[in-house]
Structures are given as C-alpha cells and as structure tokens.
C-alpha positions in Angstrom: 0.0 0.0 0.0 1.4 3.3 -0.9 2.0 6.1 1.4 -0.8 8.3 -0.2 -3.6 6.2 -1.3 -5.7 8.9 -2.8 -3.2 10.1 -5.1 -2.1 6.7 -6.3 -5.5 5.3 -7.0 -7.4 5.7 -10.1 -9.5 8.7 -10.2 -13.3 8.0 -10.3 -15.4 8.9 -13.3 -15.8 12.6 -13.6 -19.0 14.3 -14.0 -18.3 15.3 -17.6 -17.7 11.6 -18.5 -20.9 10.5 -16.8 -22.9 13.1 -18.5 -21.4 12.2 -21.9 -22.0 8.5 -21.2 -25.7 9.1 -20.2 -26.7 11.6 -22.7 -29.2 10.1 -25.1 -28.1 6.7 -23.9 -30.1 4.1 -21.9 -28.8 2.6 -18.8 -28.4 -1.2 -18.1 -28.6 -2.9 -14.8 -25.6 -4.5 -13.5 -27.0 -8.1 -13.7 -28.3 -7.7 -17.3 -24.9 -6.0 -18.3 -23.1 -9.0 -17.0 -25.2 -11.3 -19.1 -24.8 -9.3 -22.3 -21.0 -9.3 -21.7 -20.9 -13.2 -21.0 -19.5 -12.6 -17.4 -20.6 -14.2 -14.2 -21.7 -11.7 -11.5 -18.4 -12.1 -9.6 -16.2 -11.7 -12.8 -18.2 -8.5 -13.7 -17.7 -7.0 -10.1 -13.9 -7.6 -10.6 -13.9 -6.1 -14.0 -15.9 -3.0 -12.7 -13.6 -2.7 -9.8 -10.5 -2.8 -12.1 -11.9 -0.1 -14.1 -12.5 -2.3 -17.2 -16.3 -1.8 -17.3 -17.3 1.9 -16.8 -20.5 2.4 -14.6 -22.3 5.6 -13.8 -24.8 6.1 -10.9 -28.4 5.5 -11.6 -30.4 8.8 -10.9 -33.5 6.4 -10.4 -32.2 5.3 -7.2 -31.0 1.7 -8.2 -27.3 2.1 -7.2 -25.1 2.0 -10.2 -25.8 1.0 -14.1 -23.9 0.5 -17.2 -24.5 2.7 -20.2 -25.5 0.8 -23.3 -22.8 2.5 -25.2 -20.3 1.1 -22.9 -21.5 -2.6 -23.4 -21.7 -1.9 -27.3 -18.0 -0.7 -27.1 -16.6 -3.6 -25.2 -18.6 -6.1 -27.6 -17.1 -4.4 -30.4 -13.5 -5.3 -29.3 -11.4 -7.9 -31.1 -11.5 -11.1 -29.3 -14.6 -10.3 -27.2 -16.1 -13.3 -25.6 -12.7 -14.7 -24.2 -10.3 -11.6 -23.7 -12.5 -9.7 -21.0 -13.3 -13.2 -19.3 -9.7 -14.2 -19.3 -8.5 -10.9 -17.9 -10.8 -11.3 -14.7 -10.5 -15.0 -14.3 -9.3 -15.9 -10.6 -7.6 -18.9 -9.3 -6.9 -20.2 -5.8 -3.5 -21.2 -4.3 -3.4 -24.7 -5.9 -4.4 -23.7 -9.3 -2.2 -20.5 -9.1 0.9 -22.7 -8.1 0.1 -25.1 -11.1 -0.2 -22.0 -13.5 3.2 -20.6 -12.4 4.7 -24.1 -12.4 6.1 -23.7 -8.8 5.3 -25.8 -5.6 2.4 -24.8 -3.6 4.3 -24.0 -0.5 6.5 -21.5 -2.5 3.4 -19.9 -3.8 2.2 -19.3 -0.3 5.5 -17.8 0.8 5.5 -15.4 -2.2 1.9 -14.4 -1.4 2.8 -13.9 2.5 5.8 -11.8 1.5 3.3 -9.5 -0.5 4.7 -10.3 -3.9 1.5 -11.8 -5.2 -1.6 -9.7 -4.5 -5.0 -11.2 -3.9 -8.1 -9.7 -5.6 -10.9 -11.6 -3.5 -11.4 -13.7 -0.6 -14.0 -16.0 0.9 -14.5 -18.1 3.8 -14.9 -21.9 3.4 -17.1 -24.0 5.5 -14.3 -24.5 8.0 -14.1 -20.8 8.3 -10.7 -20.8 6.8 -9.9 -17.9 4.5 -9.4 -18.8 0.9 -7.5 -16.1 -1.3 -8.2 -15.6 -5.0 -5.6 -14.1 -7.4 -6.0 -12.9 -11.0 -4.7 -15.6 -13.3 -3.5 -13.0 -15.7 -1.2 -11.3 -13.0 0.2 -14.6 -11.9 1.0 -15.5 -15.7 2.8 -12.2 -15.9 4.7 -12.4 -12.8 6.0 -15.9 -13.9 7.0 -14.7 -17.3 9.1 -11.8 -15.9 12.8 -12.7 -15.9 13.6 -10.7 -12.8 11.5 -13.2 -10.7 13.3 -16.3 -11.8 15.3 -16.4 -8.5 12.0 -16.3 -6.5 10.5 -19.0 -8.4 13.4 -21.5 -8.5 16.2 -20.4 -6.5 16.7 -20.2 -2.7 15.1 -17.3 -1.0 17.3 -14.6 0.7 17.7 -14.6 4.5 16.0 -11.3 4.7 12.8 -12.8 3.2 13.0 -16.0 5.3 13.4 -14.0 8.5 10.3 -12.1 7.7 8.4 -15.4 7.1 9.7 -16.9 10.3 8.4 -13.7 12.1 5.0 -14.5 10.9 4.6 -11.8 8.1 1.5 -12.2 6.1 0.7 -9.1 3.8 -2.2 -10.8 2.0 -4.9 -9.1 4.1 -3.0 -5.9 3.8 -2.5 -6.0 0.0 -6.2 -7.0 -0.5 -7.3 -3.9 1.5 -5.2 -1.7 -0.6 -6.7 -3.1 -3.9 -10.1 -2.9 -2.6 -9.7 0.6 -1.7 -8.9 1.3 -5.2 -12.1 -0.6 -6.2 -14.1 1.6 -3.9 -12.3 4.9 -5.0 -13.2 4.2 -8.7 -17.1 3.8 -7.9 -17.1 6.8 -5.4 -19.3 9.8 -6.6 -18.2 13.0 -4.8 -15.7 14.0 -2.1 -17.6 12.7 0.8 -18.0 9.1 -0.9 -14.2 9.1 -1.4 -13.6 9.9 2.1 -16.2 7.2 3.3 -14.2 4.8 1.3 -11.1 5.4 3.1 -12.9 5.4 6.5 -14.3 2.0 5.6 -11.0 0.4 6.3 -10.4 2.0 9.7 -12.0 1.1 13.0 -14.6 3.4 14.6 -12.2 4.7 17.2 -9.6 5.6 14.4 -12.2 7.4 12.6 -13.5 9.3 15.6 -9.8 10.3 16.3 -9.6 11.8 12.9 -13.1 13.3 12.4 -14.3 15.0 15.7 -17.4 16.4 14.2 -20.4 14.2 14.7 -22.1 15.7 11.7 -19.1 14.7 9.4 -19.0 11.3 11.0 -22.8 11.2 10.0 -22.1 11.9 6.3 -19.2 9.3 6.4 -21.6 6.7 7.6 -24.1 7.8 5.0 -21.8 7.4 2.2 -20.0 4.3 3.5 -19.9 1.5 0.9 -21.8 -1.7 1.9 -19.4 -4.5 2.9 -19.5 -7.8 1.3 -21.8 -10.4 3.1 -19.6 -13.1 4.6 -22.0 -15.0 6.9 -24.8 -13.7 9.2 -24.0 -10.7 11.3 -22.2 -11.5 14.6 -21.3 -15.0 13.4 -17.7 -16.2 13.2 -17.4 -16.0 9.6 -18.6 -12.4 9.6 -16.3 -11.4 12.4 -13.3 -13.0 10.5 -14.2 -11.0 7.5 -14.5 -7.9 9.4 -11.1 -8.4 10.9 -9.6 -8.6 7.3 -11.5 -5.6 6.1 -10.0 -3.5 8.9 -6.5 -2.1 8.9 -4.1 -3.6 11.5 -0.7 -2.6 11.1 0.4 0.6 12.6 2.1 2.1 9.6 -1.0 1.3 7.5 -3.3 2.8 10.0 -1.2 6.1 10.0 -1.3 6.2 6.3 -5.0 5.7 6.1 -5.5 8.2 8.9 -3.5 10.9 6.9 -5.4 10.1 3.7 -8.7 10.4 5.5 -7.6 13.8 6.9 -7.0 15.0 3.5 -10.2 13.5 2.1 -12.3 15.0 4.8 -10.6 18.3 4.3 -11.4 18.3 0.6 -15.0 17.2 1.3 -15.5 19.9 3.8 -14.6 22.6 1.4 -17.0 21.1 -1.3 -19.9 20.6 1.1 -19.8 21.4 4.8 -21.5 18.9 7.0 -24.5 20.2 8.8 -24.1 21.4 12.4 -25.7 19.0 14.8 -25.2 21.5 17.8 -27.4 24.2 16.3 -31.3 24.2 16.6 -33.1 22.5 13.7 -34.9 24.7 11.2 -38.4 25.9 12.3 -40.1 23.4 9.8 -38.4 20.5 11.7 -39.1 21.6 15.2 -41.8 19.9 17.1 -44.9 21.9 17.8 -45.0 23.5 21.4 -47.8 22.1 23.5 -51.0 24.1 23.8 -51.2 26.4 26.8 -53.4 25.5 29.7 -57.1 26.5 29.5 -57.9 29.2 32.1 -61.3 29.7 33.5 -62.3 33.4 34.0 -63.2 34.5 37.5 -66.7 35.7 36.3 -67.6 32.2 35.0 -70.0 30.2 37.2 -68.6 27.2 39.0 -69.2 23.8 37.2 -72.1 22.1 38.7 -71.2 19.1 41.0 -73.7 16.4 41.0 -75.4 15.8 44.2 -75.1 12.6 46.0 -77.8 10.1 45.3 -79.1 7.9 48.2 -78.7 4.3 47.3 -81.7 2.2 46.4 -83.0 -0.4 48.8 -81.6 -2.9 46.2 -78.3 -1.3 46.3 -78.4 -1.7 50.0 -78.6 -5.5 49.9 -75.1 -6.9 50.8 -75.1 -9.3 47.9 -76.0 -6.6 45.4 -73.7 -4.1 47.1 -70.8 -6.4 46.9 -71.6 -7.1 43.2 -71.4 -3.4 42.5 -68.4 -3.0 44.7 -70.1 -0.8 47.2 -69.2 -3.3 50.2 -66.2 -5.0 51.2 -65.9 -8.5 49.8 -67.4 -11.3 52.0 -65.0 -13.5 53.9 -64.1 -16.9 52.4 -66.4 -18.8 54.9 -69.3 -16.5 54.4 -68.8 -16.7 50.6 -68.8 -20.5 50.8 -72.3 -20.5 52.4 -73.7 -17.4 50.6 -75.9 -19.8 48.3 -76.6 -22.5 51.1 -80.3 -22.5 52.0 -81.3 -21.3 55.4 -82.5 -24.2 57.6 -83.2 -24.3 61.3 -80.9 -26.4 63.1 -82.5 -29.8 64.2 -83.2 -30.2 68.0 -81.5 -33.1 69.5 -83.8 -35.4 71.8 -83.4 -34.7 75.5 -81.7 -37.4 77.2 -83.3 -38.8 80.4 -81.6 -37.7 83.7 -78.9 -40.1 84.8 -79.8 -42.6 87.6 -78.0 -42.0 90.8 -75.5 -44.5 91.6 -74.0 -45.7 94.9 -75.3 -46.4 98.3 -77.8 -43.6 98.3 -79.3 -45.1 95.1 -79.7 -48.4 96.8 -81.3 -47.0 99.9 -83.9 -45.1 97.6 -84.7 -48.2 95.8 -85.2 -50.0 99.3 -87.6 -47.4 100.5 -89.6 -47.9 97.5 
C-alpha cells in the first residue's frame, strides 16, 4: 500500500464523463450487463472494480448502472467473448501454483511476502480464508525474468526472516486493492472519504473526524461491505477483521489520507452542524397552553349525592357493585346455602344415681 492512497489510486469517473455517457443513452442494470458481456456476476464485479467496465450512478435510485454505449464498445473489441473473461479469471493457491509451475508451498510464501496480491477472498465451511488471485497477473509474474530467483532459487535470508516472524501481507494487500475499487466507484468527495474510512475502526475514524455531523456523512456514504455470513457470526467477524487495517504504519497512512479527504469534502460540502437548533419546519410544535377559567364564569355544577336504592343496600347486590367489602371466604362459601333451622337433639333422661344412696332409695320404694 502506498503512502498516499488517494493520489496513487485511479480517479473516479468525472461528472463530464458521466454526462457524456448518459446523454441520449439508456442505462442497463448490472445483472443484465453481466449477461450481455458473457460474465458471471463475480467476474463482472472484478472487471468493474478494475475499471475495465465503466459504470455510472443511476439517478433512479437503483445504485449503479452501465451505459448501453459502454456495452457496445466492449462487444465491438477484437476477441470479445474470451479476452475480457480471461482478464478477470481468478484462481486459488493450488491452481495458481500449477499455473506458475512452482510448488504450492513456494506460492504461499510469495503471497505472504506480498509479492502476489489477492483480488478476492472468501471463507470456506471450516471458516478458513481462501484467497483468490488474478490468473493474468500470475502469468505475467512468472514470465518476468526478474522473478526467476524467487520462483526457482533459494530465498534470501531477509525474506526467510520475515516469514519466520510470521509476516502475512495478504490481508493488507487485499485492502489496498479493495480501496482502489471503492475509489473508482465513489461519486463525490464525501463518498471518497467514506471509502477510506471504511478500512478503519470506529475509534480511528473518531480520532480523525471529531465532528459528529461529518461522521454522520461518512456513515451515509460508507460502502456496503460484502456479506460473509450472518452478522455476528464467526465468519462475519473474521471477514470484518480482514477488512479493517491492523498494521500501525497502515493505520497511519489511512488516517493521513482520511484527513486530506475530509478536508477536501469539507470545502466542497460542509456537514450540517448538529449542535445548532433544527430549522423551524423540523421543530416539534409546542404544547398548547393550559385553559384558564375566568373569574366571572360560574362554577361547574357538582352532581349531588344520590341515596342508594333499597336494592343497592342489599349486601349481595352491594358487593356485586363494589359498594361493600368482599365477604369472607367462609361466608362466601355458604352464601348460596339454603337457610334451615338446626334440628333439635332429643333430650336425654336424667342419669340414675348410683352408689349407696341409690340403693337406699330403691329399698324405700
């Protein structure tokens, strides 16, 4: 990654180019354009990111589109049907090593050293990162005589020491290439600043952009990341780690580029001040004032208390209407039991006296 990403990246399409492309010309959706050019959608996205297919913003709110004249221009090229498709063909580590005629382990070492730059990545079912490379770039790297020692000879001790220290520049190189893709599709200064901010963590962005209104604009123009699993899943977390700058010098470069990009965007379109009051049209209506009764107005009529009817004085009706306290549980249990007079027990005859006195009385009889 270069020290100044903005100056070393391909400039996006200018307004004049967009106007020339769309004047009197129909726009074609990206999916349909890919079919007309004989490309799969992934191949079309790579060609669009590399600047080999020009796109323009769709004023109808559908993202980006391809002018029909651009499709006709590509189809009129010699060798159409294979040249464009071969230029965006991607291969993995195994296929790339076979294409360069080197062992797979040497291919991986060259990629970790940053000599081979990936163009895409995805996570397999084991959540391992699979890097993809442009086959056209690998073939040109292998055909360069300056790289013969790297392909067949023994690596220098400096390169071996970097590998032993665990260096892996594949994520960083992918971020640098991906930023170039984003800048080519950015329309306007704030969109270019948001592209740079998308590679930094929230804390780094807040350290550079202190104004909350400007951070809101960056979030508004922030490019949507590619989906790698459900949000919060291990796959999504691993992809987010790859998309965020990690090396200190890389972070410093991105922060410096973000500072310049925000300064240019601020001159072009200042962000709204969130500390000021909103316009009158957007302010909430004040609550209506309380109604005051004039002193000369008669007092409102208060309804006089009404004596309860005899029916309401009944305990059962009164409890049903909530006028009396609830009946205790025992009383409620017997509320519906018919009232009956308790049965009188038969009187028992007096007990006969016992003992000596009783015998004397019987003898007297």
